[in-house]
C-alpha positions, 0 to 999 in steps of 0.5 A: 500500500502506498504511503498516500493511501495509508495516510488517507486511511488513517485520516478517515479512521481518525474522523470516525474514532475522534468525533469533532467537539460541538456545543450541545443543547442540554437541560439539567433538571432537579439540580441544586444550583449555586450561581456566581451571584444571587441566592442558591436554588435548592431544586431548579433547572439550567438550560444551555443551547449552543454552548451558552446558558439560555435559562436558569430558575427554580422548580421545573422548566417552563413548558416546552423549554427543554424541547430539542435538548438532552434532558439530564436528571440531576437529582442529588447533584450540584451545579456551580461555576468553575 
């Protein structure tokens, strides 16, 4: 096999083995949230879209707010900056 074909084969394999990192749309629910400023939220939600926080608040997210996101149950977990 020529070196050119070998390089191409490795490049294609690397593309499938190491996927590109992309921002995900994700909703964290039932989490204790400790923001940089303001009061702690004992049970709340945080919604991130395109790698940026879109919404944060106490209780359950508003109806339809988590549509199109991966929803992660964070019961017993803490979300904080850093």
